[in-house]
C-alpha positions in Angstrom: -4.1 -9.6 -14.8 -1.7 -8.0 -12.7 1.8 -9.9 -12.9 4.3 -7.2 -12.3 5.2 -7.1 -8.7 7.4 -3.8 -9.1 4.5 -1.9 -10.4 3.4 1.5 -9.0 0.0 -0.1 -7.9 1.6 -3.1 -6.1 4.2 -0.5 -4.3 1.1 1.8 -3.2 -0.9 -0.9 -1.8 2.1 -2.4 0.0 3.1 1.1 1.6 -0.5 0.8 3.5 1.5 -1.2 5.6 2.8 2.1 7.2 0.8 4.5 9.2 2.3 7.4 7.4 1.2 6.2 4.1 -2.3 5.1 5.4 -2.8 8.4 6.8 -1.6 10.3 3.5 -3.8 8.1 1.3 -6.8 7.9 3.5 -6.9 4.1 2.9 -6.1 0.9 4.7 -5.2 -2.7 3.8 -7.7 -5.5 4.6 -6.3 -9.0 4.3 -7.7 -12.4 4.5 -10.8 -14.2 3.4 -13.1 -13.5 6.3 -12.2 -9.8 6.6 -12.8 -9.1 2.9 -16.1 -11.2 3.0 -17.4 -9.0 6.0 -16.4 -5.8 4.5 -18.1 -6.5 1.3 -21.3 -7.8 3.2 -21.3 -4.8 5.9 -19.4 -1.9 4.4 -19.3 -2.2 0.6 -19.1 1.8 -0.1 -15.9 1.8 1.8 -14.1 -0.3 -0.5 -11.9 1.1 -3.2 -10.6 -2.2 -4.6 -10.4 -5.9 -4.4 -7.5 -8.2 -5.4 -7.7 -11.8 -5.6 -5.3 -14.5 -7.0 -6.3 -17.5 -9.2 -5.8 -20.0 -6.5 -8.1 -18.2 -3.9 -10.7 -17.8 -6.6 -10.7 -21.3 -7.2 -10.9 -22.6 -3.8 -13.5 -20.0 -2.8 -15.7 -19.4 -5.5 -18.6 -17.8 -3.0 -16.0 -15.2 -2.5 -15.2 -14.3 -5.9 -19.0 -14.3 -6.4 -19.5 -12.0 -3.6 -16.8 -9.5 -4.7 -18.3 -9.8 -8.3 -21.5 -8.9 -6.9 -19.9 -5.9 -5.3 -18.3 -4.6 -8.6 -21.4 -5.0 -10.4 -23.8 -3.3 -7.9 -21.8 0.1 -8.4 -24.3 3.3 -8.5 -24.3 5.2 -11.7 -20.8 6.8 -12.3 -19.1 4.5 -9.5 -16.3 2.6 -10.8 -15.5 -0.7 -8.6 -12.9 -3.3 -9.5 -11.9 -6.7 -8.7 -8.5 -7.2 -9.8 -7.0 -10.5 -10.8 -3.4 -10.8 -9.9 -0.7 -13.3 -9.6 0.1 -15.0 -6.2 3.4 -13.3 -6.4 1.8 -9.9 -6.8 -0.7 -10.6 -4.0 2.2 -11.8 -1.8 4.1 -8.5 -2.6 1.3 -6.3 -1.5 0.3 -8.3 1.6 1.5 -7.4 5.3 1.6 -11.0 6.4 4.2 -13.7 5.3 1.3 -16.1 4.3 -1.5 -14.3 2.4 -4.9 -15.9 2.0 -5.4 -15.1 -1.6 -7.6 -12.1 -1.7 -7.1 -8.7 -0.1 -9.0 -5.2 -0.4 -8.1 -1.6 -0.1 -10.6 0.5 1.7 -11.4 3.8 3.2 -11.5 4.6 6.9 -14.9 3.7 8.7 -14.5 5.1 12.2 -17.2 7.5 13.7 -17.1 10.5 15.7 -17.2 10.1 19.6 -20.4 11.7 19.7 -22.0 9.6 17.1 -20.9 6.0 18.9 -22.5 7.3 22.1 -25.8 8.2 20.5 -28.6 6.1 21.1 -28.5 5.2 24.8 -25.9 2.6 24.6 -26.1 0.0 27.3 -22.4 -1.1 27.6 -19.1 0.2 25.5 -15.5 -0.7 25.9 -12.7 2.0 25.9 -8.9 1.0 25.0 -6.3 3.7 26.3 -2.7 3.1 26.1 -3.4 -0.4 24.3 -0.4 -0.5 22.0 -0.6 -4.2 20.6 -2.5 -4.4 17.5 -3.5 -8.1 17.9 -5.1 -7.3 21.5 -6.8 -4.3 20.1 -8.2 -6.4 17.4 -9.2 -9.3 19.8 -10.9 -6.7 22.1 -13.0 -5.6 19.2 -13.9 -9.2 18.1 -15.0 -9.6 21.8 -17.0 -6.5 22.0 -18.7 -7.7 18.8 -19.6 -11.3 20.0 -20.9 -9.9 23.3 -23.1 -7.4 21.8 -21.4 -4.3 22.8 -22.5 -0.7 21.5 -19.3 0.6 20.6 -15.6 0.4 21.1 -13.4 3.5 21.6 -9.7 4.0 21.1 -8.1 6.9 22.9 -5.4 8.8 21.1 -2.6 7.1 22.9 -3.8 3.8 21.7 -2.5 1.7 18.4 -3.7 2.7 15.0 -7.2 1.2 14.4 -6.2 0.3 10.7 -3.0 -1.4 11.5 -2.9 -4.4 9.4 -2.6 -6.8 12.2 -5.3 -5.2 14.2 -7.7 -5.4 11.0 -6.7 -9.0 10.6 -7.1 -10.1 14.3 -10.7 -8.6 14.4 -11.7 -11.1 11.8 -14.5 -9.0 10.4 -15.7 -7.6 13.5 -14.3 -3.9 12.5 -17.6 -3.5 10.2 -19.9 -4.8 12.8 -20.2 -2.1 15.5 -19.5 1.6 15.8 -15.9 2.5 16.4 -14.2 5.6 17.4 -10.7 6.7 17.7 -8.4 9.7 18.0 -10.0 11.5 21.2 -8.3 12.0 24.4 -9.1 10.2 27.5 -10.5 13.2 29.1 -12.8 13.9 26.1 -14.0 10.2 26.1 -14.7 10.2 29.8 -16.5 13.4 29.6 -18.5 12.2 26.5 -19.4 8.9 28.3 -20.6 10.5 31.4 -23.0 12.9 29.2 -24.4 9.7 27.9 -25.1 8.2 31.3 -22.5 5.7 31.4 -20.9 4.4 34.7 -17.0 4.1 33.9 -15.5 0.7 35.4 -11.9 0.6 35.4 -10.8 -2.9 34.7 -7.3 -3.5 36.6 -5.6 -6.1 38.9 -5.3 -3.6 41.7 -9.0 -3.3 41.9 -10.7 -3.9 45.1 -14.0 -4.7 43.8 -14.2 -8.2 42.1 -16.2 -8.3 38.8 -19.1 -10.7 40.2 -19.9 -7.8 42.5 -20.4 -5.2 40.0 -23.7 -3.8 39.0 -23.7 -4.0 35.4 -27.4 -4.1 34.6 -27.1 0.0 34.4 -25.3 1.7 31.3 -21.6 1.5 31.6 -18.2 1.7 30.1 -15.3 -0.6 30.6 -11.9 1.1 30.5 -8.9 -1.2 29.4 -5.5 -0.1 29.8 -1.9 -0.9 28.7 -0.7 -4.4 28.2 2.3 -4.2 30.4 1.2 -1.7 33.3 -2.7 -1.6 33.0 -4.2 1.7 33.8 -2.3 4.7 34.9 -3.4 6.0 38.6 -4.9 9.4 37.1 -7.0 7.5 34.7 -8.1 4.8 37.4 -9.2 7.9 39.9 -11.2 9.5 37.3 -13.2 6.2 37.1 -16.3 5.2 39.3 -14.8 2.3 40.4 -11.9 -0.2 39.8 -12.6 -3.8 39.1 -10.5 -7.1 38.8 -11.4 -10.2 37.6 -11.0 -12.9 40.2 -8.2 -15.5 39.7 -9.0 -18.9 41.1 -5.8 -21.0 40.1 -2.5 -20.3 40.0 -2.1 -17.9 36.9 -0.7 -14.7 38.0 -3.1 -12.7 35.7 -5.0 -12.6 32.5 -3.9 -10.7 29.6 -5.8 -7.8 28.2 -7.9 -9.5 25.5 -8.7 -12.1 27.8 -9.8 -9.8 30.8 -11.9 -7.7 28.4 -13.6 -10.6 27.1 -14.4 -11.8 30.3 -16.1 -8.4 31.5 -17.6 -7.9 28.3 -19.5 -11.6 28.6 -20.3 -10.3 32.2 -21.8 -7.1 30.8 -23.9 -9.3 28.2 -24.9 -11.5 30.7 -26.3 -8.6 33.1 -28.2 -6.6 30.2 -29.8 -9.6 28.4 
């Protein structure tokens, strides 16, 4: 049982809330029941440690059992640990103010750009200059729900392993291929080589969403929360599309607009 909130281990886990520490360690923090559950189910080899307090173990015995099965399933020579800790220790390690009693430390799971575009994707979503981690995580969750083939975060977007992004994806981070770190020019070139039409989603678009042909392979390009897509990015796309507003709302936020566009793609492709 880990009880010392000032231990080096606790400090090292807590530090993963900072990007510099994540990059140096090659690790990131996964908080919350659903996120840890999906991590164990879909990406068990990326886990380094699981931490659980007694209250969570009692309230969610299925999760404690799943974590135990992960640890017991280690290959020969591999060490896997489920660490019991006090609620105070778990709170000290977490990024959120109200931890759910279980966290994990995991290794990065993103893939090279060429890999996520292999296999003739039908539709993907590209985030460029998306800075809010909650929005980016929600876009990933929407892409997962609609059956998108991949999510691509440009080098100008928020870090994929930001704790808030991980939490807001609610486990979808491990359900579909994700690439990060490429420039928008590299992303566009790779998408065109993969046969994808580039649809820029922006409120200045002259094409309305219902009028777009989404039956052919394509990529949605989503921009910054405040200013949308930069003119030079829009100019490189095949068209600029806006979601029609039928009521009095000025606009949709990024995550809402992305979800609407992705569901339109799913309907056209299925």
